[in-house]
C-alpha positions, 0 to 999 in steps of 0.5 A: 281627794278620791280618784273620780275628783282627780279625774274631773280636774284633769278632764277640766285641765285637758279642755282649758289646756292648763298645763301648770294645773295639770302638773300640780294635779300630776304631783298630787296623784303621785303623793296619794300613791294613785300613779298605778290607777289605770283610769287616772293614768289614761287621763294623764296621758291624755293631758300630756299629748294634749299639751304636745309633751310626749315624753312625759305621757310616755313616762307616766305609762312606764311608771306603772309597775304592772301595765296589764290593762289593755285599754292603757296601751290602746290609749297610748297607741291611739294618742301616738297615732293621733299625734302622727307619731307612727313609729312610736305607735308600732314600737309600743305595739311590738313591746305589747307582746312581751306581756303574753297575758295581754291580747290586743283587741278591736280598738288595738288594731285600727291605731296600729294600721293607721300607723302603718299606713303613715309610714307607708310600711305595707309589709308589716300591715300585711303581717297585721292582715295575716294575723287578723285572718288567723284570729278572726278579727276581720269581722269587726267592721271598725278593724276591717275599715282600718285595714282598707284605710292602710292599703289606701294610704300605702297606694295599693288601691286595688288591694283596698278595693277587694278588702272592701268588696269582701266585707260582710258589714260596712260602715260610713267611715269605710265607704269613705275610705274606699271612695277616697281610694278611687279618687286617689287613684285617678278613677273619679268616675268610679268613686261617684258610682260608688257614692250612688251604691252607698246610698242604695245601701242605706247609708247617709254620706257625710261632710268627708264623702260629699267633699270627695264627690265634689273633688271627683266632679272638679276632677272630671269637670262635671258641672252638672253633678257637682251642682246636684250635689251642692243642691242636695246640701242646700235642700238639707240645710247643711251649713258650708264648713271651710273644708267642704266649702273649699271643695265647692269653690275649687269644683266651680273654679275648675269647671269655669263657673267663677261667679258661683265659686265667688258665691259659694266663697263669699258664704263661708263663714270661716275661711281658711287658707285652703278656701282662700287658695281654691278661690285664687286658683279658680281665677288663676286658671283663667288668667284673671291676675287682677282678681288674684291680686284683690283676693290676696290683698283681702287675705292680708287685710283679714289676717290670713297668711298666704301660703306657698300655694297662694303665691304660686297660683298667683304667679300662674295667673300672671303668667297666663295673662302676661301681666308683669306689674302684678307678678312684680308685686308678688314677686316683692312680697316674696323678698320682703318676706324671705321666701326666695328659697322654695323651689316651686315659687322660683320656678313660677317666677322664671315662667312668669318673666319668660311669659312676659319677655323678661328673660334677663330677670328669669336668669337672674332668679335662676342663677340666685336659686340656693337649690334647683331641680329638674323642673327649674332646668325645664322651665329655664330651657322651655322659657328660652325656647318660647322667646326664641333664644334657641341657642341659649336653650342648648347651652342651658341643657348642657349645663344641666347635664354638667349639674348632674341632673338627669333630663326627663320627657319634658327637658328632651321635648324642649331641647328638641324644639330648640333643635328644630328652630336651629336646624341643629341636626347633629346636636339633635342626633345627640340628644337622640342618643341620650333619649335611648339611654334614659329609656324614653323611646316608648314616650309619645311626647319625646318621640312626637318632638324627635319626629318634629326635629328631624323633619325641620332638620330636613332628615325626612327619611330619619323622621319617617323611621321615628314615625314607624317605631311610634308605639302609637300614632296619634293626630300629631304625629301623622300630621307632623310627617305629612308636613315633613314630606310636604315641605321638603317637595315629596308631595306624592309621599305626603298624599300616600301617608294621608291616605294611610291615615285615613284608614287608620283610627286617627281622623284628620282635622283642620291642620292636617288638611292644611299640611295636605294642601301646603304638600300639593301647592309645593308639588304643584298638584293642583287637581289633587289640591282642589280634590282634598279641599273639597274632601275636607268640606263634604266628607269631613265637615271641616269648616275651612279657615283662611289659611285653607283658602290661601293655600289653595288660592297660592296653588291655583295662582302659581299654576296660572289658573288665575281666573278659576282661583278669582272665581273661587274667591268671589263665590264665597262671601267670607273670602271675596273681600279678604285683603290677604287672599286678593293680594296673593292672587294679585302677586300671581297676576304680576307673575303671569303678567295677567294685566286685566285681572290685575287691574280688577283685583287692584281696584278691589284692594284700593277700595278696601285701603286707598292708602295701601301703597304696595298695591299702587307700586305693584300696579305701576310696575305692571303697566311699566312692564306692559309699556303702558306709560299713560297708565303709569302716569295715571296711577301716579296722579291718584296716588296719595302722599304717604309721608314720602313721595311715591316713585315708580320704575319703568323698565326700558332695555337695561337702564332704569329711570325714576319715574317721578311726579317731579323732576328727580335730582341725582348726582352728575353722571357722565359716560365712562366716568360715572359719578367720579367727577361729583365724588372727586369735587366733594370728597372732603364733604362726602357725607353732606354731598350724599345727604344733599343729593338724597334730600332732593329726590322725592323718595330720599333714594338715588342711583349711583354709577361707578367709574367705567360702570364697574358697579352700580347701586342705589343709596337711600335714607328712606326709613321705609326703604331701610326696613325693607332692606334690613328687615322685611327682605333681609336675606335678599341683602347681604355683605357680599363679595365686595365688602369680604374682599375689601375687608378679609385680611383684617376681618376673614370670616368674622360676624361682620363680613360673612352671611348666611350659616357663618353669620347665623352661627356667630350671631347666635354665640354672640347674642347669648353672651351679650345678654348675660349679666356677667359680661355687662358687669365685666364690661362695666368693671373694665371701663371703670378700671381703665377710666381711673387708672389710664384716661383720668390720670392722662388728662389730669397730667395735661391739666396740670401742665396746661397742655393742649391735647387731641381729645380724639386720639386720647379717646381712641386709645382709651376705647381701644384699651377697653375693647382689647381687655374685654375681647381679649382679656389683655391689658395693653397700655394704648395710651403709650406707643404699642406695636399692635395698636399701630398695626391695627390703625394701619390695617384698618386704615387701608382696608377703609381705603380699598372700600371707599376708593372711587375707582374699585380694585386699583388696590388689587394691582398694588397687592399683586405687586406687593407695593405701597399701601398693600405691602404695608397692610401685609406687614400690618395683618402679620403683626395683628395675626401674631398678636391674637394667635398668641393670646389664643394659644396661651388661653388654650394652655391655661384652658388644658392645664387648669380645668377648674377655671374653665368658664370663669374667665370673663373676656369674650375670647374665653367665652368664645373658646368654651362655646366652640369647645365641642364644635367640629373643625378640620384642625385646631389651625382652623378653630384658632383662625375661627376665634381670631376672626370673631374677636378681631371683628368685635375689637374692630367694632369697639375701637372707633365707634364709641371714641368717635361718637364721644368726640363729636359729642364734646364738640357739639357741647362746647358750642351749646352752653345751654345743653352743657349746663343741662347736663352738668346739673343732671350729672351733679345729682349722680350718686355712683356709676352703677348701671341703674343710675347711669340709665336715668341719666335722661337728658344725657341720653338724648344729647348722646343720641342727638350727636349720634344723629348728626354724626354717626360713627359709620354714616353709610352702610352697604349691602349687596342685592342677591335677587332683583328686587322692587323697595316700597317707594317703587325703586327697582334694584338689580341682582348684583347692585350695591344697596347702600343706606345713610345714617347721616341724619340730615333729611328734612323729610325724616327729622324736620326742617331743623335736621341740622341743628343740635337739639337733644330735646327731640328725644324727650317727652313732656316730662323730660323722659327719654323716648326712643325713636324707630330704628329704621329712621335712626339706623345708627346701630344697623336694624333688623336681624343685624341690630348691634349687640352692644348698643345698650353697653355703648351707651353705658360706656359713653355716659361712664366716660362723659360723666367722669370727665365733665365731673373732673374738667372743664373741656374747652375746644381750642376752635370753640366747638360747634357752630352754625357755620361749622354744622354746615361743613363739619370737619371730618375726613372720609374713613369707615368711621366719621373722625374729625379732621385734624383731631379735636384739640382741647384744653382742660381746667379742673372743674369747680362749678359742681356741688 
């Protein structure tokens, strides 16, 4: 067999990729002694490279005794370069110099230069360049093109283009390389310009050229030029391949022409994953998650495996459209296919959950990530900021620093935004120092965020210093500084700065003028405000938005130029019927007592919305202030029924009398004694008495007078009023001195007795902790442990001995044990006697009696004399303080001695100690007092609330056997006590909610009024009055005629699924900003106890439980919590009726 036959057979093996036949031919070559034949060796090398057997190819080369044919070297180097084995290619080139008779030629250098580019070894490439100049090989167009390509691959684009410009002769490949250089260097416009020069030089662009050109159009979002190139392709009859077709789809997608992108996409015969990704990316850019999912399903159906880019694009589409269900679908695919380790995909998932408001899931994904990068932390920080969890953003930033990562510009911008919202100036200054250390003082985005932080924290002068040092002042920085001056009452400085801005290159926009008008409004600069409004429209051709009109109307209204403001509103068709502007002007009429114009505006507002109750209320109050009682009655006669009777308040001297359509009963009020006699007669049924009185008033609101008129106030059960009290006008109603005085010894400055800054601080710390999965798990573990080790053994013992037990007392001790373990991390055996337990009970009882006493302040005399209950309180508080302080000091010692365990403790005290570690206190005692107060507050909240709720629940269930049976049926299907299964107990959840409605643990809550106010139903509340709201759900107007009946079904929809109630209708867990943080956990704890007890025992009430008669006058005692009078006596039997 001759060499020609062997060469032919080897070519056949290469094309058919037949490894076995190729190896047989290789053996034949050796047996024939042809292993030194250059042509056969080159073919063998090609064969082994095509089979990815690179070592075998190299062995073929090494078997040649005298490899003196340069084409053999060139072939192996080319094979190495083609297979991305760049290091091996350069090694072989080095070895070539060992043979002085062998000279590299124009076929050698392209492979070597490609290897240099692939390795980014520009030093070696430059050495080759110098050698090429010396030997005169730069005139070879292929070599010169390869050199241009090497510089381009090493990102030395200027050198590459210089080489290109110096080339005497060029080919298409060289043009393509330089056009790609410009594109990769971000100079897409230059790339398209070079395409035109290429054509002028007589070269016809190929698919590579046109692909780069189309990509350049996409980057420039130049749809017209992209269409021109596409048209040329169609005209020339060029068939779309996957590579070029993908570029076209990408271009149309980025230019927002998705219909055309889809048309091109469908024309591509063989679509690779890049093509699919281009189409999905187009839909993703506009947030069309539905189309992305449809394409994803088509991909799978056609056997195309999605890449990480595919998944990331779909997740970004779901983030943009806030389509969580589609995002969860992709998340499920990621989990099933075990792709969870990719950082970028996880970052997209975190962003998705934040954008959809599910920050708990975002946290969980982040915590489970095997590896994170700076982007991961940035997504977490910016995500917390986007959902208003600013304190969590700061904590995440601190954790990032502790993890050893260096923040970048995005990190600092996000964390400064959190500081801005929290007005955390000191933290902002600390971050400013970090920015300086990171050499980011010249970064415009970071410095803009820093300026905004100082401005919003009130440090306007510091903000101005930042502004002056900005490397370049853009529109945003000018506007931010003007806003800062304006919002802090420095209107003249704001206008002066605006004057400077107009002289600069930055031109004001609508937002800038809004800042200027706002500054005029805050500074009372009426004429200036009018001047700049006119300047905005006439000189800058900016069309005013409603915000601009509102600012100007507010400015004129404050200045009392009401008729001028009204004429301005009526002169513009776009504003004459705008409710917001008319309402602003209407409020100004009330302020300036301009009744005539107010009537005219009220008529317009009522015409727009006849059911607009605030307009009627304000109008009637204006009439009342002017003593036009006939007009007051006329307003009332025209009022519709808004779900509650409409009441108005007429001001007459210093006394307020409710003016209502019908006579309004109120608690008996007598001179000197006020409502004292009514209270004494009804103290055994106080909450029902209050409910009776409220139900008889037109708007479920009444006025209360105390003994000697020492205090006055109002009480309401009207959901609209409660929303106003706890949410809409939250800052006007505080805990106040009355509450703080009565509970100061017990709660100190804890979260439940403070307002303003102290409340904000503690709320932020607490809300973060209560949202963590680790605390939820800790609470679940504590409850499960206490059930199995304390409560169930105690009840089993009573059951075995056939004892009658007080379930209320046992549950109180159980929940107290729970909360102490959760709060302090201490396992006190509260099912037995404990000094701390008794002291805490005494302290709560005495402080409660102070608060509920019908004759205020008597306790102060007792305290002064140190007698009776006040003496017992002092002794009890000493025990509570000693107990709490000893634990705090113990935790401090543990923290000091073992830094490794910091942050690992699960109890609330340890968590709060970690949060306060870097907070500033006057001394260590003050810090301990802060911790003591906040922890004792949570102990108080968790001690009796849950046990009280459970006591009434079991009492109600005993009197309602049908409900009991339904709960037992649901409980019997439960497989475990885990959180998710407990959540699915819909009927039990409904029954617990119904029990809480009828017997709320805290039936009445009190606030102090900061400034005079008018409630939505017309009730006028004076500064210094107490404002109470009743959570005692016995209002027929709110809950219907069956309001006193126990009906869990009212909480279920047609499919038996629990349907939540409006929080202001059901304010058992408070509402608005002070909404109970532990609501969800309370339900889980109650469900756990109910399931455990019902599975183990039949609980039989000695008194038979709830009945219709008992429901009318339920047996409770008057304390802060609605405790059952005489306890809840039960007998227990082992349950045998569950499967």
